[in-house]
C-alpha positions in Angstrom: -23.2 -6.9 -3.3 -24.2 -5.8 -0.2 -21.9 -3.4 2.0 -20.9 -6.0 4.3 -19.7 -8.0 2.0 -17.1 -5.6 0.0 -13.9 -4.3 1.0 -10.8 -2.5 -0.3 -7.2 -2.7 0.6 -4.0 -1.5 -1.1 -0.7 -3.1 -1.9 2.3 -0.9 -2.9 4.3 -2.9 -5.5 7.9 -1.9 -6.1 9.2 -2.5 -9.8 11.2 0.6 -10.1 12.3 3.3 -7.5 12.9 0.9 -4.8 15.1 3.7 -3.2 11.8 5.9 -3.2 9.0 3.4 -2.8 10.1 2.2 0.7 8.2 0.4 3.4 7.2 3.6 5.1 5.5 4.9 2.1 2.2 3.4 2.2 1.6 4.6 6.1 2.3 8.1 4.3 0.0 7.8 1.5 -2.8 6.4 3.9 -2.4 9.1 6.1 -2.1 11.7 3.2 -5.7 10.5 1.6 -7.5 9.8 5.0 -7.9 6.2 3.8 -9.2 4.0 6.7 -8.0 0.6 4.5 -5.5 -1.9 5.5 -1.9 -1.3 3.3 0.7 -3.8 2.1 4.1 -3.2 0.8 5.9 -5.7 -1.2 9.4 -5.7 -0.7 11.6 -6.0 -3.7 14.0 -9.1 -4.2 17.4 -8.3 -3.3 20.2 -8.1 -6.0 
């Protein structure tokens, strides 16, 4: 596959540990590992 047709993205999902897997964590992990890819965060449902 040509390099211009391939990409990465990271999505943080929260199944357990919602109190520590907060929406600020993806940006911290992105910086920690020097990843220049899009990051997203799946907000846990309330309740």
